[in-house]
N, C-alpha and C positions, 0 to 999 in steps of 0.2 A: 630376600631382596624385594620380592613383590609385596610382601606384607609391610616392609619398611616404606615403600613408595606410597602405598595406600594410606598408612598412618600419616605420612607427611602431607598428603593432599587434604585429608580430613583436618589436620592441624591448621593448614593455611586457610581453609574455608571458615573454620571457627574464628581465627584471627580477623579475617576480612569482615565477617559478620559483626564481630565486636566493634570494629572500627566504624562500620556503618551505623551501628546503634549508639555508640558512645559519643562520636564526634558531633552529630547534629544536636544531641542533647546538651553537650557542653557549650556549643556555639550559640544555641538558643538561650542558655542561661546568661551568656556574656552579651548577647545582642537582644535588647528589650523588644525591638521591632519584630524579630523572628519569634520570640516567646509569645508576644501578644497575638500575633497572627495565628500561631498554632493553637491558641485557646479558643478561637472563634467556633470551629466545628465541634469542639468538646463541650463548650457551654451550650450550644444549640442542641446537641444530643441530650445532655442532662436535663435541660428544660423540657424537651419533648417527652422524656421518659418518666420524670418525677413530678412535674407541675400538676396541681390538683385537677385542673380542667384541661381539655384538649386544646392544643396550641396550634394555630395556623402559622407556620414559620414565615410566610410572606409578610403578615402583619408585624410580626416581631422584628424581622430584619429591616422592614421599611422604617420603623421607629429608630432602629440602630443607626441607619444611614443618616437620619436627621440629627441624631445626637452627635455623631461623629463630625458632621459638617458644622454644627453650632459651636463645637469645641475649637474648630479651626478659625472661623471668623463669622461675623454677623451677616455677610453678604451671600456666601455660598448656600445653595439650597438643593434639596431633593424634591423633584416634582413627580408624584406618583401618577400612574396611568389614569386614575380617575379624574385628575385635574389637568391632564395634558391638553385636552381640547379647549379648556378655559384659557390655558396659558397662550395657546396660539391665537385665539380670538382676541385676548387682551392685547397682545403685541400688534395685532392688525387693527385695533380700535373698534371692534365690533362688540355689541352686547350692552349690558347694563352694569351699574356700579353703585356702591353705597355713598360715594362722594367723600370718602374718608381715607386719609393717609395714616399708616402706622409705622412704628419704628421699634426694632428690638432693643431691649434694655435689660438692666440687672433684675428688675422686678417683673419682666414679661414684655408684652407688646403694648406700647403706649400710643395713644392718638397724638400725632404730631401736627396735623393740619386738617381743617375741614373746608370743603369747597365753598367759597362765598356764594350766597343767594341759592343754596341748595336746600332740600328738605332736611339734610343732616345739620345744616347751619341753624335751622329753625327748631331743631329738636333739643332735648335735654343734654345731648352729648357735648362734652367740652374737651378742648386740647389739654392733654395731661392725664385724661382718664386711662386706666389700664384695662385692656380687654381680657375677659375671663373665658367667654364662650361666644361663638358666632353660630346662630341657630342651635343645632344640637351637637356642635363640634367643639370638643376641648381643643385649645390651641397651645397649651403649655409646651408640648413636645414638638410643635410644628416649626418648620424653618420659615424665614421671612417671606419667601416667594409663595409658600403654601398659604400663609395667612392673608397675603394680598389677594390671592385668587379666591379665597373663601368670601371675600367682599365683592365678588363679581358674579353675575348671573347672565345666562344666555337669553333671558326673557324678562318681562316685567315681574318684579318680585319685591317682597318686603322682608328685609333682614331683621332678625331679632338678636340684639346684642345684650350681653350681660357684662357690665363694667364695674370696676372698683374705683372709687374717687377718694383722694386724700381728704381726711377729715370726716368721711362718711362711714358709719359702721356697717351698714347693709349694702349689698350690691344693688345696682340700678338696672332695671330692664328697660331697654330702649328699642322702639320700632323705627326702622328707617326705610322708607320707600326708595327703591332703586331708581336711578336716573340713567338716561342714555349716556354712554361714554362720550366725553367731549371730543370734538374733532382735533386733529393734530395741532391746529392753530386757529386763532381768531384775530382778524384785523379790524381795527376801528380807527377812523380818522377823527382826531380831536381838533378843537380850535387852536389857532396859532401855528398852523402848518406842522402839526405833530401827529404821528401815527403810532398807535398802541398795538404792538404785536405780542399777543398772549401765546407763547410757544409751549405746548404741552408734550409734544413728542418730537424727538430728533430722528426723523425717518427720511428716506429718499423723497417721498411725496411732500413732506414739509419743506425740504430744500427747494424743490421745484416751485412750490407756491410762494416761498419767500423771495426767490429769484425774480419771479414775475412781479411781485409787489414792489420790490426795490426799483425795477426798471420802469414801472408805471407811475412811480411817485418820486421823481427826482427833486432834490432840494429840500426835502422835508426832514425834520428831526424825528428820531425813532426811539420809542421806549420799548426795549426788549424785555418782556416779562417772563422770568424763569421761575416764578414762585409756584406754579401749578404743574411742575414737571411730573410726567407719569412713566415715560419709557423712552429709550433711545439706544443708539449704537454709536461707536466711535467714528465710523466713516462719515455719516451725515453731519456729525459735530464738526469734523474737519472741513467738510464741504461748505458749511455755513461760515466757518472762519475764513476760508478762501474768499468768500463773497464780501465779508464785512470788514476784515481787518488787514493791515499790512503784515508782513512776515513776522512770526513769533517763533523764537528758538528756545523758550524757557521750558518746554514740555518734554518729558521723557517717560518711557514705559519700562519698568523693571520687571523682568520675568526670570524664571529659573535658568534661562539661557543667557542672561546678561541684560544690559541696558540698551534700549533702542530709542534714539532721539527722534522725536516726531516733528516734522516741519508742518507748520500751519500758517495760514494767511497767504496773501498774494500781493505782489507788487502792483497788480492791477486794481486792487480794492480801493474804492474811493473813501476819502476821509469824511464819513458821514457823521453828523451830530447824533450822538447816542447816549442814552442812560439805560442801565440795566436794573431791573427790580429783582431782588433776591430775598430768600427766606428759608425756613427750616427744610423745605423740600427741594432746594437748589442743591442737588447732590449728583454724584456720578458724572455723567457727561454734561449735564447742565452746569455743574460746578466748573468743569474744565472750560466750557464756552464762556462763562462769566469771567474767569481769569483772563482769557484771551481778549475779551472786550475791554477789560480794565487796562490791560497792557497796551491796548491801542488808544487809550485816552478816555474811555467811557467811565463815568462815575457809577458806583454801585449804591443803590438806595434800598432800604428795607431793614430786614433782620438777618442775623447770622444764619449761615447755612448749616446743614446737618452734619458735616464733617465725615461723609462717607464717600470714598473715592476708590474705585476699583475697576479693573477691566474684566468683564465676565465672558466666559465661553460656555456655550450650551453643548452638551455631549449626550447623544441618545444612548439608552441602555438596551440590552437584548430583549427585555420583557416589555419594551415600549415606553417605559418611564424615561426620565431625563434628569441629568445633573446640570446645575447652573453653577459653575465653579469660577472662583477668582483665579485667573492665570497671570495676573500682573497688577502691580501697584503703580500709580502715577507719581511722578516726581516733577516739581516745579522749581526751577532755579536751584536744583540740587537737594531740595527738601522733599521728604516722603509725605505725600498728602493723605496717607491712609486714614488718619483721624484728625486732620487739620481742618477746622471749620473755616468757611469763607466769611469774612467780616465785611460789612458794607462801609463805604466811605461816609455815608450819611445814614444814621440810624433813624428809621421812621416806622414804628409799629403801626399796624392797621392797614388793611388793603387799600381803601380809598385814600387815606392820608398819604401813603407812599406814592400812589399814582399821581395825586395832585402835586406833591413835591417834585417828582420827576418832570411833570409837565411845566411847572414854573421854572425849573432849572434850564430846560431847553428854550423857553421863551426868552430868557435873559441872554442867551448866547448870541 
């Protein structure tokens, strides 16, 4: 009897072990997510054991994070520890910059805009050039935020770019002296009771400055220039809408938890005469603000926007690095704005020509 009980216990233990071994393997074969996840440590181990040179797993995995995010969308980014201080200074508007906007695309990162009246504008660099290297950094495997931060410096600096141009066989080497990062905004009173507001960042400080300017300049027409947009957040965007436009109910944010309708504008907002200038870098929250202004009756002048619209969330990682993830897509009137370009009411290429057109439109009102 005692032998029979011992045999039975051993048999049960063997059956339980087989179940623990077989079921996960079968479920992982049926579930591609589980199967892929189980490969990560195995691939890492094989690389460390068999690759010809010693491998620093931190570098290998950092590249893997970027590749994963690029496969998800063009907006999400991995910001390594080495670039984190630059990221914070960039958001705060401190430091120096190449004066160049870039955009991810099928062939790599493309120059999408060059700051007017900057050293970059006077250089050989052209819109449409494809970046190959920034200084000694390869950028092919980088995420969008990483490439933007490689065009930033914390002190006076000269960037060395290697670019490829359509129709040119050999890459071009271009030196760009850095300029101080532009302020959040620039105000300029023009003839004809018109004020030009060049709005580069949507920040709480910018909201306070615009509020003071609106109250100190009653009765003027306003040109809201969103072509040189650098950085912003949703809350300042909505605060500016509360100041400038009547209530807007077309905007919603879609997250994995459902749709959230966003109220913007205020019944206290005065019906100010406005024209908005838009272009390839009128993206993200600048794009949303432009749509609200048009909904309130403002005309959009310039070129089509970049068609990049997402709500971003910054998430710190245990090693000090940071993820910048898309956690929502904006909807306007029920349409997903994920890749929908903002088209102007009046197409006017050229920075000065668009500004002159906007000024003449306000004079006629």
